[in-house]
ROMARGU-399442 format. One line per field, with one value per residue (C-alpha): residue number from 1; residue in three letters; x, z, y. Coordinates in nm, 4 decimals. Layout:
<nodes>
k <- [NUM|...]
r <- [ALA|...]
px <- [X|...]
pz <- [Z|...]
py <- [Y|...]
</nodes>
This chain:
<nodes>
k <- [1|2|3|4|5|6|7|8|9|10|11|12|13|14|15|16|17|18|19|20|21|22|23|24|25|26|27|28|29|30|31|32|33|34|35|36|37|38|39|40|41|42|43|44|45|46|47|48|49|50|51|52|53|54|55|56|57|58|59|60|61|62|63|64|65|66|67|68|69|70|71|72|73|74|75|76|77|78|79|80|81|82|83|84|85|86|87|88|89|90|91|92|93|94|95|96|97|98|99|100|101|102|103|104|105|106|107|108|109|110|111|112|113|114|115|116|117|118|119|120|121|122|123|124|125|126|127|128|129|130|131|132|133|134|135|136|137|138|139|140|141|142|143|144|145|146|147|148|149|150|151|152|153|154|155|156|157|158|159|160|161|162|163|164|165|166|167|168|169|170|171|172|173|174|175|176|177|178|179|180|181|182|183|184|185|186|187|188|189|190|191|192|193|194|195|196|197|198|199|200|201|202|203|204|205|206|207|208|209|210|211|212|213|214|215|216|217|218|219|220|221|222|223|224|225|226|227|228|229|230|231|232|233|234|235|236|237|238|239|240|241|242|243|244|245|246|247|248|249|250|251|252|253|254|255|256|257|258|259|260|261|262|263|264|265|266|267|268|269|270|271|272|273|274|275|276|277|278|279|280|281|282|283|284|285|286|287|288|289|290|291|292|293|294|295|296|297|298|299|300|301|302|303|304|305|306|307|308|309|310|311|312|313|314|315|316|317|318|319|320|321|322|323|324|325|326|327|328|329|330|331|332|333|334|335|336|337|338|339|340|341|342|343|344|345|346|347|348|349|350|351|352|353|354|355|356|357|358|359|360|361|362|363|364|365|366|367|368|369|370|371|372|373|374|375|376|377|378|379|380|381|382|383|384|385|386|387|388|389|390|391]
r <- [MET|SER|LYS|ILE|VAL|PHE|PHE|CYS|ILE|PRO|ALA|HIS|GLY|HIS|THR|ASN|PRO|THR|LEU|PRO|VAL|VAL|LYS|GLU|LEU|VAL|ALA|LEU|GLY|HIS|GLU|VAL|TYR|TYR|TYR|SER|PHE|ASN|GLU|PHE|LYS|GLU|LYS|LEU|GLU|ASN|ALA|GLY|ALA|HIS|PHE|ILE|SER|CYS|ASP|HIS|ILE|ASP|LEU|GLY|LEU|GLU|GLU|THR|GLU|ASN|ALA|GLY|ASP|ARG|VAL|GLY|LYS|ASP|ILE|VAL|PHE|SER|THR|GLU|LEU|ILE|ALA|LYS|ALA|THR|LEU|ALA|MET|ASP|ASP|PHE|ALA|MET|GLU|GLU|ILE|LYS|ALA|LEU|GLN|PRO|ASP|VAL|ILE|VAL|GLY|ASP|SER|VAL|ALA|TYR|TRP|GLY|LYS|LEU|THR|ALA|MET|LYS|LEU|GLY|VAL|PRO|PHE|VAL|SER|SER|THR|THR|THR|PHE|ALA|PHE|ASN|GLN|TYR|SER|SER|ARG|ILE|MET|LYS|GLN|SER|ILE|TRP|ASP|LEU|PHE|LYS|MET|ILE|PHE|GLN|MET|PRO|LYS|THR|GLY|LYS|ILE|LEU|GLN|PRO|LEU|ARG|ASP|LYS|GLY|TYR|PRO|ALA|GLU|ASN|VAL|LEU|SER|ILE|VAL|GLN|ASN|ASP|ASN|GLU|THR|ASN|THR|VAL|VAL|TYR|THR|SER|LYS|GLU|PHE|GLN|PRO|PHE|ALA|GLU|THR|PHE|SER|ASP|LYS|TYR|ALA|PHE|VAL|GLY|PRO|CYS|ILE|ARG|GLU|ALA|GLY|GLU|GLU|ILE|VAL|LYS|THR|GLY|GLU|LYS|LEU|ILE|TYR|ILE|SER|LEU|GLY|THR|VAL|ASN|ASN|GLN|PHE|VAL|ASP|PHE|TYR|LYS|ASN|CYS|VAL|ASN|ALA|PHE|ALA|GLY|THR|ASP|TYR|GLN|VAL|ILE|MET|SER|VAL|GLY|LYS|ASP|THR|ASP|ILE|ASN|ALA|LEU|GLY|GLU|LEU|PRO|GLU|ASN|ILE|SER|VAL|TYR|PRO|SER|VAL|ASP|GLN|ILE|GLY|VAL|LEU|ARG|LYS|ALA|ASP|VAL|PHE|LEU|SER|HIS|CYS|GLY|MET|ASN|SER|ALA|SER|GLU|SER|LEU|TYR|HIS|GLY|VAL|PRO|LEU|VAL|MET|PHE|PRO|GLN|THR|GLN|GLU|GLN|GLY|GLY|VAL|ALA|TYR|ARG|VAL|GLY|GLU|VAL|GLY|ALA|GLY|ILE|ARG|LEU|GLU|LYS|THR|ASP|SER|GLY|SER|ILE|LYS|ALA|ALA|VAL|GLU|ALA|VAL|LEU|GLY|ASP|LYS|ILE|TYR|LYS|GLU|ASN|ALA|GLY|LYS|ILE|ALA|GLU|SER|PHE|LYS|LYS|SER|GLY|GLY|ALA|LYS|GLU|ALA|ALA|GLN|ALA|ILE|LEU|ARG|ALA|VAL|ARG|LYS]
px <- [-1.9328|-1.5955|-1.2544|-1.0866|-0.7232|-0.6070|-0.2483|-0.1584|0.1374|0.1814|0.0162|-0.3073|-0.3885|-0.3765|-0.5474|-0.8311|-1.0197|-1.0388|-1.1955|-1.5563|-1.5045|-1.3929|-1.6935|-1.9278|-1.7787|-1.8076|-2.1681|-2.2421|-2.1196|-1.7674|-1.4461|-1.1700|-0.8088|-0.6036|-0.2210|-0.1168|0.0757|0.0066|-0.0703|-0.3880|-0.4867|-0.7698|-0.9203|-0.9155|-1.0584|-1.3315|-1.4179|-1.4550|-1.1323|-0.9092|-0.5912|-0.2534|0.0446|0.3303|0.5276|0.8168|0.8454|1.1423|1.0317|1.3782|1.2545|1.3941|1.7563|1.7991|1.8154|1.5315|1.3937|1.0384|1.1436|1.3404|1.0468|0.9002|1.2043|1.4828|1.3632|1.6530|1.5978|1.2211|1.2721|1.5016|1.2280|0.9653|1.1845|1.2895|0.9358|0.7884|1.0499|1.0001|0.6233|0.6730|0.8679|0.6083|0.2694|0.2726|0.1855|-0.0818|-0.2409|-0.2305|-0.4152|-0.6730|-0.7460|-0.8707|-1.1223|-0.9609|-0.6601|-0.6913|-0.3578|-0.2845|-0.1466|0.1997|0.1911|0.3259|0.3747|-0.0042|-0.0147|0.2840|0.1257|-0.1950|0.0053|0.2045|-0.1034|-0.3269|-0.5840|-0.8000|-0.6454|-0.7953|-0.5771|-0.6852|-0.5822|-0.6040|-0.4370|-0.5405|-0.5333|-0.2260|-0.1557|0.0401|-0.2186|-0.2984|0.0687|0.1230|-0.0003|0.3036|0.5158|0.7975|1.0992|1.2617|1.5770|1.3779|1.2533|1.6064|1.7347|1.4568|1.5310|1.9026|1.8321|1.5873|1.8478|1.9713|1.6247|1.6171|1.8938|1.7219|1.4017|1.5754|1.5281|1.1542|1.1526|1.3498|1.0663|0.8019|0.6847|0.6082|0.8191|0.9176|1.0212|0.9499|0.6872|0.4814|0.4670|0.4099|0.1902|-0.1760|-0.3106|-0.6713|-0.7263|-0.6458|-0.9475|-0.8965|-1.0905|-1.0105|-1.1232|-1.2232|-1.4902|-1.4649|-1.5180|-1.2127|-0.9943|-0.7707|-0.8341|-1.0978|-1.2163|-0.8861|-0.9491|-1.1443|-1.4554|-1.2256|-1.1673|-1.4359|-1.4278|-1.6163|-1.5420|-1.3760|-1.5059|-1.5569|-1.6124|-1.8538|-1.7237|-1.6052|-1.6350|-1.8676|-1.6616|-1.7971|-1.7747|-1.7091|-1.6387|-1.8172|-1.5361|-1.3373|-0.9898|-0.8454|-0.4684|-0.2948|0.0017|-0.0963|0.0573|0.4001|0.5841|0.4427|0.7296|0.7332|0.7490|0.8332|0.5347|0.3010|0.4392|0.3659|0.0096|-0.0331|0.1012|-0.1223|-0.4470|-0.3727|-0.6373|-0.8602|-1.2277|-1.1390|-1.1534|-0.8395|-0.7897|-0.4399|-0.3215|0.0598|0.1381|0.2559|0.6251|0.5860|0.6473|0.3414|0.5214|0.7678|0.4865|0.4797|0.1720|-0.1385|-0.4144|-0.7691|-0.8937|-0.6290|-0.6334|-0.3399|-0.3436|-0.1167|-0.4137|-0.7849|-1.0879|-1.0361|-1.3828|-1.5397|-1.3466|-1.4136|-1.7880|-1.7652|-1.4655|-1.4805|-1.1300|-0.8568|-0.4876|-0.3468|-0.0453|-0.2962|-0.2468|-0.5102|-0.6926|-0.7068|-0.8008|-1.0779|-1.2171|-1.2131|-1.3869|-1.6389|-1.7539|-1.7523|-1.4547|-1.2175|-0.8426|-0.5280|-0.2567|0.0979|0.2162|0.5353|0.5802|0.5422|0.2225|0.0726|0.1763|-0.0248|-0.3322|-0.2879|-0.2634|-0.5937|-0.7692|-0.6555|-0.7622|-1.1211|-1.1209|-1.1651|-0.8600|-0.5351|-0.1723|0.0278|0.3301|0.5043|0.4883|0.5354|0.2472|0.1231|0.1109|-0.0670|-0.3333|-0.3775|-0.4232|-0.6776|-0.8729|-0.8697|-1.0461|-1.2858|-1.3626|-1.4624|-1.7624|-1.6535|-1.4056|-1.6758|-1.9137|-1.6549|-1.5727|-1.9458|-1.9586|-1.6809|-1.8603|-2.1706|-1.9668|-1.8122|-2.1461|-2.3059|-2.0114|-2.1195|-1.8494|-1.7834|-2.0869|-1.9682|-1.6076|-1.7258|-1.9294|-1.6310|-1.4209|-1.6946|-1.7330|-1.3672|-1.4502|-1.7444|-1.5394]
pz <- [0.2346|0.2368|0.1186|-0.0906|-0.2059|-0.5052|-0.6021|-0.9367|-1.1659|-1.5064|-1.7120|-1.9113|-1.8171|-1.4464|-1.4670|-1.7139|-1.5048|-1.2152|-1.4160|-1.4008|-1.0280|-0.9659|-1.1631|-0.9561|-0.6245|-0.7258|-0.8397|-0.4922|-0.3417|-0.2326|-0.2938|-0.4822|-0.4791|-0.7403|-0.7341|-1.0894|-1.3896|-1.6387|-1.9222|-1.7348|-1.6071|-1.8538|-1.8117|-1.4329|-1.4177|-1.6625|-1.4206|-1.1444|-0.9493|-0.7981|-0.9957|-0.8203|-1.0545|-0.9648|-1.2824|-1.0883|-0.8739|-0.9799|-0.9813|-1.0972|-1.4162|-1.6767|-1.5653|-1.5716|-1.8937|-1.9268|-1.5912|-1.6790|-1.7608|-1.4355|-1.2109|-1.0717|-1.1777|-0.9753|-0.6161|-0.5047|-0.7936|-0.7315|-0.3596|-0.4406|-0.6630|-0.3905|-0.1324|-0.3678|-0.4887|-0.1386|0.0066|-0.2831|-0.2314|0.1414|0.0811|-0.1679|-0.0389|0.3192|0.4873|0.2262|0.2805|0.6568|0.6126|0.3861|0.6501|0.3953|0.5040|0.2837|0.0547|-0.2662|-0.4111|-0.7336|-0.6531|-0.7760|-0.6554|-0.3249|-0.1920|-0.1595|0.0699|0.2695|0.3123|0.4433|0.6822|0.8131|0.8713|0.9992|0.7259|0.5840|0.2643|-0.0487|-0.3108|-0.6703|-0.8677|-1.2453|-1.3052|-1.1500|-0.7721|-0.6764|-0.3958|-0.3693|-0.5854|-0.8610|-0.9048|-1.0632|-1.3946|-1.4014|-1.4267|-1.2165|-1.2375|-0.9350|-1.0182|-0.9931|-0.6501|-0.5289|-0.6595|-0.4776|-0.1494|-0.1895|-0.2477|0.0422|0.3104|0.0884|0.0739|0.4523|0.4312|0.1386|0.3415|0.6481|0.5326|0.5147|0.8693|0.9780|0.8366|1.0323|0.7690|0.9016|0.6263|0.8055|0.4843|0.1132|0.1221|0.3776|0.1224|-0.2073|-0.0909|0.0007|0.2436|0.2900|0.5333|0.2767|0.1232|-0.2482|-0.5594|-0.8492|-1.1964|-1.3148|-1.2335|-1.0042|-1.3109|-1.4878|-1.1764|-1.1309|-0.7976|-0.6971|-0.4167|-0.2302|-0.1682|0.1275|0.1125|0.1497|-0.2245|-0.4390|-0.7902|-0.9695|-1.3333|-1.5720|-1.5672|-1.9382|-2.0717|-2.3520|-2.7087|-2.8163|-3.1883|-3.4134|-3.6247|-3.9671|-4.0412|-4.4116|-4.4256|-4.3056|-4.0552|-3.8787|-3.7485|-3.4931|-3.4282|-3.1481|-2.9193|-2.6652|-2.5722|-2.4359|-2.6108|-2.9578|-3.1950|-3.4004|-3.7651|-3.8960|-3.7102|-3.8532|-4.2027|-4.1589|-4.0544|-4.3677|-4.5848|-4.4076|-4.4823|-4.7938|-5.0615|-4.8425|-4.7679|-4.4093|-4.2889|-4.0817|-3.8392|-3.6943|-3.4156|-3.4089|-3.1560|-3.2015|-3.2277|-3.5154|-3.8652|-4.0629|-4.3910|-4.3067|-4.3652|-4.7361|-4.9526|-4.7727|-4.9476|-4.9423|-4.6789|-4.4197|-4.2206|-3.9953|-3.7332|-3.4509|-3.2170|-3.2355|-3.0114|-2.8949|-2.7406|-3.0633|-3.2654|-3.0261|-3.0446|-3.4102|-3.4146|-3.4658|-3.3370|-3.1588|-3.2210|-2.8981|-2.6686|-2.4044|-2.1467|-1.8771|-1.9836|-2.3525|-2.2860|-2.0493|-2.2981|-2.5688|-2.3580|-2.2255|-2.5857|-2.6477|-2.8852|-2.8781|-2.8913|-3.0716|-2.8166|-2.8652|-2.5092|-2.4570|-2.0777|-1.7984|-1.6780|-2.0277|-2.0544|-1.7403|-1.8832|-2.2111|-2.0195|-1.8442|-2.1681|-2.3188|-2.0064|-2.0355|-2.4084|-2.5295|-2.7545|-2.8703|-2.8381|-3.1430|-3.1500|-3.4602|-3.6157|-3.9865|-4.2136|-4.2590|-3.8842|-3.8120|-4.0743|-3.9610|-3.5940|-3.6733|-3.9048|-3.6462|-3.3994|-3.6620|-3.7859|-3.4541|-3.2769|-2.9409|-2.8949|-2.9371|-2.7129|-2.4350|-2.4717|-2.4362|-2.1091|-1.9623|-2.0910|-1.8960|-1.5792|-1.6213|-1.6658|-1.3607|-1.1300|-1.0651|-1.2351|-1.1200|-0.8888|-0.6952|-0.6892|-0.5399|-0.2754|-0.1869|-0.1293|0.0813|0.2886|0.3873|0.5012|0.7109|0.8778]
py <- [1.1312|0.9564|1.0729|0.8052|0.8177|0.6121|0.5286|0.3737|0.3079|0.4792|0.2052|0.2015|-0.1571|-0.0692|0.2696|0.2102|-0.0498|0.1971|0.4810|0.3522|0.2817|0.6398|0.7638|0.5458|0.6604|1.0259|0.9699|0.8319|1.1580|1.0607|1.2558|1.0760|1.1958|1.0097|1.0110|0.9288|1.0599|1.3383|1.0979|1.0017|1.3469|1.4087|1.0615|1.0838|1.4323|1.3310|1.0498|1.3090|1.2575|1.5235|1.4513|1.4848|1.4589|1.2245|1.2907|1.4375|1.1224|0.9090|0.5460|0.4373|0.2737|0.5108|0.5144|0.1354|-0.0646|-0.3206|-0.2042|-0.3017|-0.6566|-0.6892|-0.5983|-0.9201|-1.1259|-0.9642|-0.9331|-0.7115|-0.4705|-0.4710|-0.4030|-0.1105|0.0354|-0.0077|0.1650|0.4453|0.5191|0.5054|0.7408|0.9830|0.9681|1.0203|1.3409|1.4626|1.3553|1.2285|1.5580|1.6264|1.2845|1.3297|1.6592|1.4959|1.2299|0.9745|0.7146|0.4498|0.4173|0.2164|0.1075|-0.0744|-0.4181|-0.3157|0.0473|-0.0750|0.2771|0.2971|-0.0036|0.1205|0.4640|0.3058|0.0866|0.3833|0.5990|0.3197|0.3878|0.1026|-0.0329|-0.1894|-0.3551|-0.2882|-0.5965|-0.5675|-0.9047|-1.2346|-1.2554|-1.4561|-1.6970|-2.0205|-2.1968|-1.9485|-1.8538|-2.1962|-2.0607|-1.8313|-2.1461|-2.0057|-2.2362|-2.3979|-2.1972|-1.8730|-1.9788|-2.0635|-1.7302|-1.5455|-1.7222|-1.6459|-1.2760|-1.2338|-1.1373|-0.8505|-0.6964|-0.6435|-0.3828|-0.2087|-0.1709|-0.0242|0.3401|0.2729|0.1394|0.4464|0.6613|0.4727|0.2240|-0.1274|-0.2865|-0.6067|-0.7824|-0.7635|-1.0394|-0.8475|-0.5647|-0.7424|-1.0281|-0.9877|-1.2452|-1.3536|-1.0651|-0.7942|-0.6215|-0.6768|-0.5793|-0.8128|-0.7102|-1.0540|-1.3108|-1.6108|-1.8295|-1.6871|-1.6508|-1.9583|-2.1368|-1.8811|-2.1097|-2.0622|-1.6892|-1.5495|-1.3311|-1.0291|-1.0704|-0.9090|-1.0580|-0.7814|-0.8627|-0.6174|-0.2593|-0.1974|0.1528|0.2352|0.2351|0.5777|0.5098|0.3134|0.0720|-0.0227|-0.3937|-0.4404|-0.8148|-1.1252|-1.1879|-0.9169|-0.9994|-0.7570|-0.7551|-0.5630|-0.6239|-0.3591|-0.0245|-0.1285|-0.4158|-0.3580|-0.2757|-0.5952|-0.4851|-0.8327|-0.9803|-0.7156|-0.7800|-1.1495|-1.0649|-0.8525|-1.1351|-1.3888|-1.2079|-0.9996|-1.0509|-1.2703|-1.2107|-1.1132|-0.7547|-0.6913|-0.4010|-0.3769|-0.1424|-0.1202|0.1545|0.5117|0.4156|0.1691|0.3073|0.1998|0.2806|0.0012|-0.2488|-0.1650|-0.1181|-0.2400|-0.4380|-0.3008|-0.5454|-0.4497|-0.1235|-0.0308|0.2464|0.3684|0.3144|0.2358|0.2462|-0.1120|-0.1459|-0.0212|-0.2793|-0.5676|-0.5043|-0.6117|-0.8490|-1.2263|-1.3041|-1.1063|-1.1789|-1.0359|-1.0167|-1.1305|-0.8601|-0.8961|-0.5805|-0.6736|-1.0354|-0.9270|-0.6753|-0.9398|-1.2036|-0.9493|-0.9076|-1.2828|-1.2629|-1.5641|-1.5096|-1.6152|-1.5403|-1.4148|-1.3279|-1.1257|-1.1428|-1.3966|-1.2285|-1.2352|-1.5989|-1.6715|-1.5010|-1.6903|-2.0173|-1.9457|-1.8445|-2.1742|-2.3614|-2.2334|-2.3095|-1.9506|-1.9340|-2.0911|-1.9895|-1.8864|-2.1171|-1.9753|-1.6291|-1.7003|-1.6014|-1.9571|-2.0260|-1.6964|-1.7655|-2.1271|-2.0276|-1.7562|-1.9847|-2.2634|-2.0325|-1.8972|-2.2479|-2.4069|-2.2553|-2.3992|-2.1121|-1.8486|-2.0454|-2.0647|-1.6951|-1.6307|-1.8249|-1.6101|-1.2987|-1.4056|-1.4537|-1.1083|-0.9348|-1.0934|-1.0049|-0.6473|-0.4400|-0.0850|-0.0731|-0.3793|-0.2518|0.0777|-0.1043|-0.3248|-0.0114|0.1483|-0.1696|-0.1278|0.2269|0.1120|-0.1607]
</nodes>
């Protein structure tokens, strides 16, 4: 029996893919200790993990305006967050983790304190990557501008000073790239297939492309129309009342059944009187809906796009961030959806009908679904983690 420690960030899209993996590891007789946040306590304990709350850890995101948007764009700001979170975690958990003597540490690809903890303790490390795996080739889909690259190079010397407190505490934090970048020697679980991963051939066999780990549907959705359109912009950047109004206007009185998830902070009453064929909720059982849907109008987060493609549902894509833009680019590249260029009612309806009207989009989504299902899922992810233990 092995002791396995997980670290993750407070995000559904990064936590949910690991839940079936935790369940599989526990079923195999291993102990899983999961450092996460209270929002995910019930889910993690239901999967069989020993939950350790990190809610009191200050990641530095709440006290800075637009902090979430700055991560990944501002290297100095991002480095400060890494150092602050790691030092806070060190004060809170280092002695406890030493006492646990884990056989392997699994860290989300942006929960860098997990990687740093493994490096400091000399424990085998596995990166849990819920987006695409990135290297110099696959990062091209992010379309980073030459100005962004110059700015990053200019800021690099400043990050050395920020990391000095980590070095003083015994962390081998030579530079920020050594922390944030995984090389071909890093054991990495990637929750997509080789067929969907851009430039998959450029990654070593240390990368296990296991496909998305999809849970079972929690609710049976009744399909009342010949075609079901599902609309959701995810759980974070989803307060777009005007966009939702345009969706209502686009499909009001049509033969389409429309299910729209708008998030708990969006006032559904602001959308006005809803026609009979359109249902709007703060949240839905997304897997349940996608099992019946014919098209998904999505922000194209990696988790949502993967769940859609797993069920063979093509996408109309309305990305809100650079990462989502990269996922949307790849979906378009494999021919499983189209990007929404304008958000007026006419453009929304035209894009959805273009996908519904051409079977090639559904066929291509089906090909990716096949590649996902043959990649091994949670069972293969668990074995990849255990291989790191054995080595």
